[in-house]
C-alpha positions in Angstrom: 90.0 46.3 179.5 90.1 46.1 183.3 89.8 42.3 183.0 92.7 41.9 180.6 95.4 43.9 182.4 95.4 45.9 185.6 97.9 48.4 187.0 100.0 45.8 188.9 100.2 43.4 185.9 100.9 46.2 183.5 103.7 47.6 185.7 105.3 44.1 185.9 105.2 43.8 182.1 106.6 47.3 181.5 109.4 46.6 184.0 110.3 43.5 182.0 110.9 45.6 178.9 114.5 46.4 180.1 115.3 42.7 180.1 114.2 42.2 176.5 116.5 42.2 173.5 114.7 42.6 170.1 116.2 42.0 166.7 114.6 44.4 164.2 115.0 43.4 160.5 113.5 45.9 158.1 113.6 49.0 155.8 115.5 51.8 157.5 114.1 55.2 156.6 114.8 58.9 157.5 111.6 60.9 158.2 112.0 64.5 157.1 109.5 67.1 158.3 109.0 70.6 156.9 107.1 72.8 159.4 105.2 76.0 158.6 101.9 77.9 158.3 99.4 78.3 155.5 98.2 81.9 155.1 97.3 82.0 151.4 96.5 79.9 148.2 99.0 80.0 145.4 98.1 82.2 142.4 99.7 79.6 140.2 97.5 76.6 141.2 94.7 75.9 143.8 97.2 74.7 146.4 98.2 76.1 149.8 101.5 78.1 150.1 103.4 76.9 153.2 105.5 79.5 154.9 108.4 77.3 156.2 109.5 77.9 159.8 111.8 74.9 160.4 112.9 71.5 159.2 113.6 68.4 161.3 114.7 64.8 160.6 113.7 61.7 162.7 114.2 58.0 162.5 111.6 56.3 160.4 110.5 52.9 159.1 112.1 50.1 160.9 114.5 52.6 162.6 111.4 54.1 164.3 110.5 50.6 165.6 114.0 50.4 167.0 113.6 53.9 168.5 110.3 53.0 170.1 111.8 49.8 171.7 114.8 51.8 172.9 112.7 54.6 174.4 110.6 52.0 176.3 113.7 50.6 177.9 114.4 47.5 175.7 117.6 46.8 173.9 117.9 46.4 170.1 119.8 44.7 167.4 119.3 46.1 163.9 119.6 44.5 160.5 119.0 46.8 157.5 120.5 48.8 154.6 121.4 52.5 154.1 122.9 54.3 151.1 126.4 55.6 150.9 125.1 59.2 151.5 124.7 61.9 154.1 121.2 60.7 155.1 122.6 57.1 155.6 125.4 58.5 157.8 122.9 60.6 159.7 120.6 57.6 160.4 123.5 55.5 161.6 124.8 58.3 163.8 121.3 58.9 165.4 121.2 55.2 166.4 124.7 55.2 167.8 124.0 58.4 169.8 121.3 56.3 171.5 123.7 53.5 172.3 122.2 51.2 169.7 124.5 48.8 167.9 124.7 49.5 164.2 126.8 46.4 163.4 124.0 44.9 161.3 123.5 47.9 159.1 125.1 47.4 155.7 125.9 50.3 153.4 124.8 49.8 149.8 126.6 52.1 147.4 124.0 51.4 144.6 120.9 52.7 146.4 120.2 56.0 148.3 118.9 56.0 151.8 115.1 56.2 151.7 113.6 59.6 152.7 110.0 60.4 153.5 109.3 64.1 153.5 106.1 65.4 155.2 105.0 69.0 155.1 103.2 70.0 158.3 101.1 73.1 158.6 99.0 74.0 161.7 99.7 70.6 163.2 98.3 68.8 160.1 100.1 66.9 157.3 99.6 68.8 154.0 101.5 66.5 151.7 104.2 63.7 151.7 106.8 62.9 149.1 109.2 60.0 149.0 112.7 59.6 147.6 113.8 56.0 147.1 115.4 53.6 144.7 114.2 50.0 144.4 116.9 48.7 142.1 117.2 45.6 144.2 119.9 44.4 146.6 123.2 43.0 145.3 124.3 39.5 146.2 127.2 40.8 148.3 124.9 43.1 150.4 122.2 40.4 150.8 124.7 37.9 152.0 126.1 40.3 154.6 122.6 41.0 155.9 121.9 37.2 156.1 125.1 36.5 157.8 124.4 39.1 160.5 120.8 37.8 161.0 122.1 34.3 161.5 124.2 35.3 164.5 121.9 38.0 165.9 118.9 35.8 166.2 120.8 33.8 168.8 121.2 36.8 171.0 117.6 38.0 170.7 114.6 37.4 172.9 112.3 38.0 169.9 112.6 39.0 166.2 110.7 41.7 164.4 110.3 42.1 160.6 109.3 45.6 159.7 108.4 45.5 156.0 108.0 48.9 154.3 108.4 47.3 150.8 111.6 49.4 150.1 113.7 46.5 148.9 115.1 44.6 151.9 112.3 42.1 152.7 112.1 39.4 150.0 110.8 35.8 149.9 114.4 34.6 150.2 115.1 36.7 153.3 111.8 35.6 154.9 112.7 31.9 154.3 116.0 32.5 156.0 114.4 34.3 159.0 111.7 31.6 159.3 114.2 28.8 159.3 116.5 30.4 161.9 113.7 31.6 164.2 112.0 28.2 163.9 115.1 26.3 164.6 116.0 28.4 167.6 112.4 28.7 168.8 112.4 32.5 168.8 109.0 34.4 168.4 108.6 36.3 165.2 106.5 39.4 164.8 105.8 40.8 161.4 104.5 44.3 160.4 103.5 43.4 156.9 103.0 44.8 153.4 100.1 43.4 151.3 102.3 42.4 148.3 104.4 40.2 150.6 101.7 38.4 152.6 102.6 35.0 151.4 106.2 35.4 152.7 105.0 35.5 156.3 103.4 32.1 156.8 104.4 30.6 160.1 105.1 33.9 161.9 104.1 34.1 165.6 102.2 37.4 165.2 101.3 39.5 162.1 100.0 43.1 162.5 98.3 44.4 159.4 96.2 47.6 159.4 92.5 47.6 158.4 93.2 48.4 154.7 96.0 45.8 154.5 93.8 43.1 156.1 91.0 43.9 153.7 93.2 43.7 150.6 95.0 40.6 151.7 91.9 38.7 152.6 89.9 39.8 149.6 87.1 41.1 152.0 86.0 44.7 152.2 85.9 45.3 155.9 82.7 47.3 156.6 81.4 45.9 159.9 82.0 43.5 162.6 81.0 40.5 160.6 83.3 41.3 157.6 86.1 42.1 160.0 85.7 38.7 161.7 85.7 36.9 158.3 88.8 38.8 157.2 90.6 38.0 160.5 89.8 34.3 160.4 90.9 34.0 156.7 94.2 35.7 157.3 95.1 33.9 160.5 94.4 30.5 158.7 96.3 31.6 155.6 99.3 32.7 157.5 99.3 29.9 160.0 100.2 32.4 162.7 99.5 32.1 166.4 97.8 35.5 166.4 96.7 38.3 164.0 96.3 41.9 165.2 94.4 44.2 162.9 94.9 47.8 163.7 91.8 49.8 162.9 92.7 53.5 163.5 89.8 55.3 165.2 88.1 51.9 165.8 90.9 50.5 167.9 92.3 47.0 167.3 91.1 43.5 166.8 93.1 40.5 168.0 92.4 37.0 166.5 93.8 33.9 168.2 93.0 30.2 167.6 90.2 30.1 170.1 89.2 33.7 170.5 88.8 37.2 169.2 89.3 40.4 171.2 88.1 43.8 170.1 89.9 46.7 171.8 88.4 50.2 171.4 90.6 53.2 170.7 91.7 55.5 173.6 92.9 58.4 171.5 91.2 61.7 172.4 92.8 63.8 169.7 94.5 62.6 166.6 97.2 65.0 165.2 99.4 62.6 163.2 99.3 58.9 162.6 102.9 58.8 161.3 104.7 55.9 162.9 101.8 54.7 165.0 102.1 51.3 163.6 105.8 51.2 164.5 104.8 52.0 168.1 102.3 49.1 168.1 104.9 46.7 166.8 107.5 47.9 169.4 105.1 47.6 172.3 103.7 44.2 171.2 107.2 42.8 170.8 108.5 44.1 174.1 105.4 42.9 175.9 105.5 39.4 174.5 109.3 39.2 175.3 108.4 40.3 178.8 106.0 37.4 179.2 102.7 39.1 178.4 99.8 37.3 176.7 98.7 38.4 173.2 95.7 40.1 174.8 97.8 41.9 177.4 100.3 43.0 174.8 97.5 44.3 172.5 95.9 46.4 175.3 99.3 48.0 176.1 100.0 48.6 172.3 96.6 50.2 171.9 97.2 52.6 174.8 100.7 53.4 173.4 99.2 54.1 169.9 96.6 56.5 171.6 99.6 58.4 173.0 101.6 58.8 169.8 98.8 59.9 167.5 98.3 62.8 169.9 101.8 64.0 169.1 102.9 65.6 165.8 105.7 63.9 163.9 107.1 60.4 164.2 106.8 59.9 168.0 107.7 57.5 170.7 106.3 56.6 174.2 108.2 56.4 177.5 107.5 53.7 180.1 106.0 56.2 182.6 103.6 57.6 179.9 102.4 54.0 179.1 101.8 53.1 182.8 100.0 56.4 183.3 97.8 55.6 180.3 97.0 52.2 181.8 96.0 53.8 185.1 93.8 56.4 183.4 92.1 53.7 181.2 91.1 51.8 184.3 89.3 54.9 185.8 87.0 55.3 182.8 
């Protein structure tokens, strides 16, 4: 890791975050957390009874990517959809409170805002349940999103597609995004979903997790050799400049045309992996926009992921935390 990025270089890249403007296109979600303690098992069924102490809501899905970029000092443009409901109004309000433009968020009266509810007891996730509606997007709403993307790409340093498979990301939308980013020569980073892999061909960088990479490549990733085969297959299939496979406790693996780089995890304790992938995408995008190489960006993203999994709930990283993590990693 020392050979990839040192303190001086990392400091320069992180300082460059504030000059980056990232367009995030994706599924906007509200993360709802119910916090409490478990002291007994229900007499009705063999399940824990959670004594609720508090409830909180945080930005989730592509809104968490936006929040990570904003917290790290970058500026954001947002394209997405919310429902005509209180949760949608709350999500838009949270973004505006942070000074983030919500011009590209379209209200769809046919579909509710997506909510993920997680029950947390003793700093561990007990269960998650989702409320969503995948009726599809009307022609009017889709055209409004496309219109915003067309003009927003021109203002952006880099474009992110954050696909949570909640209805926004379609083959048609990706064709539009690919055409515009290609024509304007803007880098495109995709956080994928397996069922949409064929939509992403031609992206600059795609960031599947280990399970997604295995399913999409048709290879069960069990060791270094199967990981390498999966990475090579996917990078060739997607015609992307780089593929970053996030591997949880095993770190990350970066595949480029002429090299592969395996970066070990730095997390000491893992409390909650919620939103860690959003942090990785946010840091990769900002780093690339700030002039980092794929390897340099991956090292910084890996360190950032190690920070957020040590926090409970959908978390973010601040520039000072990331730089401190770089300094600590170089002492090991």
